[in-house]
C-alpha positions as CSV (number, residue, x, y, z in Angstrom):
1,X,1.8,33.4,-147.8
2,X,5.4,33.4,-146.6
3,X,7.8,36.0,-148.7
4,X,11.3,35.4,-149.4
5,X,13.4,38.2,-150.3
6,X,16.7,37.7,-152.2
7,X,19.4,40.9,-151.4
8,X,20.7,42.7,-153.2
9,X,18.2,44.1,-155.1
10,X,15.3,44.2,-153.3
11,X,12.4,46.5,-154.1
12,X,10.8,49.0,-151.9
13,X,7.2,47.5,-153.2
14,X,7.9,44.2,-153.0
15,X,8.5,44.5,-149.3
16,X,5.5,46.8,-148.9
17,X,3.6,44.3,-150.7
18,X,4.2,41.9,-148.0
19,X,4.3,44.3,-145.4
20,X,0.5,45.0,-146.0
21,X,-0.9,41.2,-146.9
22,X,-3.5,39.9,-144.2
23,X,-2.5,36.9,-143.1
24,X,-5.8,35.8,-140.8
25,X,-5.1,37.5,-137.7
26,X,-3.9,36.4,-135.0
27,X,-0.7,36.9,-133.3
28,X,2.6,34.8,-132.9
29,X,5.8,35.6,-133.5
30,X,7.2,31.8,-132.7
31,X,6.0,30.1,-135.9
32,X,6.9,32.5,-138.1
33,X,10.5,33.2,-136.5
34,X,11.0,29.6,-136.2
35,X,10.2,29.0,-139.9
36,X,12.5,31.8,-140.7
37,X,15.4,30.2,-138.9
38,X,14.9,26.7,-140.6
39,X,15.0,28.9,-144.1
40,X,17.7,30.0,-143.1
41,X,19.7,26.5,-142.3
42,X,18.6,25.7,-145.5
43,X,19.2,28.3,-147.9
44,X,20.9,31.1,-147.2
45,X,23.2,31.4,-143.8
46,X,23.9,34.5,-142.4
47,X,20.5,36.0,-143.3
48,X,18.8,39.2,-142.3
49,X,14.9,38.7,-140.8
50,X,12.8,41.4,-140.7
51,X,9.7,40.9,-138.8
52,X,6.6,43.0,-139.5
53,X,3.8,42.9,-137.1
54,X,1.0,45.0,-135.8
55,X,0.2,42.6,-132.4
56,X,2.0,42.2,-129.0
57,X,2.9,38.7,-128.7
58,X,4.6,37.1,-125.6
59,X,6.9,34.4,-125.9
60,X,8.0,31.1,-123.5
61,X,11.5,32.3,-122.2
62,X,12.7,28.8,-122.6
63,X,11.6,29.4,-126.8
64,X,13.6,33.3,-126.6
65,X,16.6,31.6,-125.6
66,X,16.7,28.8,-127.7
67,X,15.5,31.0,-130.5
68,X,18.5,33.8,-129.7
69,X,21.6,30.6,-130.1
70,X,20.1,28.8,-132.8
71,X,19.9,32.7,-134.7
72,X,23.7,33.6,-133.5
73,X,24.6,30.0,-134.3
74,X,23.5,30.3,-137.7
75,X,25.0,34.4,-138.0
76,X,21.1,35.8,-138.3
77,X,20.4,39.1,-137.7
78,X,16.3,39.7,-137.0
79,X,15.0,43.4,-137.1
80,X,11.3,43.6,-135.3
81,X,9.2,46.7,-137.3
82,X,6.7,47.2,-134.6
83,X,3.3,49.0,-135.8
84,X,2.1,50.4,-132.8
85,X,4.2,50.9,-129.1
86,X,5.3,47.4,-127.9
87,X,9.4,47.6,-128.2
88,X,10.0,46.3,-125.1
89,X,8.2,42.9,-126.2
90,X,10.1,42.9,-129.9
91,X,13.2,43.5,-127.9
92,X,13.1,39.9,-127.0
93,X,13.4,38.3,-130.2
94,X,15.3,41.2,-132.4
95,X,18.6,42.9,-132.8
96,X,17.0,45.8,-133.5
97,X,13.5,47.2,-133.5
98,X,12.0,50.4,-135.1
99,X,8.3,51.0,-134.6
100,X,6.0,52.9,-136.4
101,X,2.8,54.5,-135.7
102,X,1.4,52.7,-139.1
103,X,1.9,50.9,-141.9
104,X,1.8,54.0,-143.7
105,X,4.7,55.4,-142.0
106,X,6.6,52.1,-142.2
107,X,6.0,52.3,-146.3
108,X,7.1,55.8,-146.2
109,X,10.4,55.2,-144.2
110,X,10.8,52.1,-146.7
111,X,10.1,54.5,-149.7
112,X,13.1,57.1,-148.5
113,X,15.5,53.9,-148.9
114,X,14.8,53.5,-152.7
């Protein structure tokens, strides 16, 4: 399912649980990012969106341009966490990107924030 977190006190273990949830395979960034922007638009303007993925995904240029315009209009920031080495693909949709070698590496970095 979807995971929504309300700042300012989001426990790192809740974020880790969301990061390790298996959604059934296949990689699509457009559907979850559209859904996230819809949620931001309805509930929490200027929210941060975090896209965590272990799969590269091609997004249509027209969709990417429309997505960027809509998220800017909403004041949303998008942060990408790629598990692997496909930073260039993530740069298309995210304002900032970090790449980690494994979910364990991501968890370790997350726990350092607590």
